C-alpha positions in Angstrom: -19.8 -6.0 3.8 -18.3 -7.7 0.7 -16.5 -5.1 -2.0 -17.8 -4.7 -5.4 -15.7 -5.0 -8.5 -14.9 -1.4 -8.7 -13.7 -1.4 -5.0 -11.7 -4.4 -5.4 -10.0 -3.1 -8.4 -9.2 0.1 -6.5 -7.6 -1.8 -3.7 -5.5 -4.2 -6.3 -4.5 -0.7 -7.9 -3.2 0.7 -4.6 -1.2 -2.3 -3.9 0.4 -2.2 -7.3 1.3 1.4 -6.9 2.5 1.1 -3.3 4.9 -1.7 -4.4 6.1 0.6 -7.4 6.8 3.3 -5.1 8.7 1.1 -2.6 10.7 -0.6 -5.2 11.6 2.8 -6.7 13.2 3.8 -3.4 14.9 0.5 -3.0 13.0 -0.4 0.3 12.2 -3.9 1.2 8.9 -5.1 2.3 10.6 -5.8 5.7 12.0 -2.1 5.9 8.6 -0.6 5.1 7.0 -2.8 7.3 9.3 -1.5 10.2 8.9 2.0 9.2 5.1 2.1 9.4 4.8 -0.4 12.3 3.2 -3.3 10.7 3.8 -6.8 10.0 5.4 -7.9 6.8 2.7 -10.0 6.1 0.4 -7.2 6.1 2.7 -5.2 3.8 2.6 -8.2 1.5 -1.3 -8.4 1.6 -1.6 -4.6 0.8 0.6 -4.7 -2.3 -1.2 -8.1 -3.4 -4.6 -6.1 -3.1 -5.8 -8.9 -0.7 -6.6 -6.4 2.2 -8.7 -3.4 2.6 -6.7 -0.9 4.9 -7.4 2.2 6.7 -7.0 5.6 5.8 -4.5 6.2 8.6 -2.4 3.3 7.1 -2.5 4.8 3.8 -1.1 8.2 5.5 1.7 6.3 7.4 2.6 4.4 3.9 2.9 7.6 2.0 4.8 9.4 4.8 7.2 6.5 5.0 7.7 6.5 1.1 7.7 10.3 0.9 5.5 10.0 -2.1 2.3 11.9 -3.2 -1.0 10.9 -2.7 -1.8 10.6 -6.3 1.2 8.3 -6.8 -0.4 5.9 -4.5 -4.0 6.4 -5.6 -3.6 6.5 -9.3 -4.8 3.7 -11.9 
């Protein structure tokens, strides 16, 4: 099912937040991909807001970055 504009905006915001949190910790996309057992291209797509991911993936990313849920989900 296609995403509506609100859902697409939430996914884009998540990607922006993920990138910010990763860069604050000076972690490369490659290192983050390794930490959460994802392909680097998948991390790139997540940060670009081009892919809708599972909650379990969000939890793995949050744990790898040691950040709060709010930090990743804020708009």
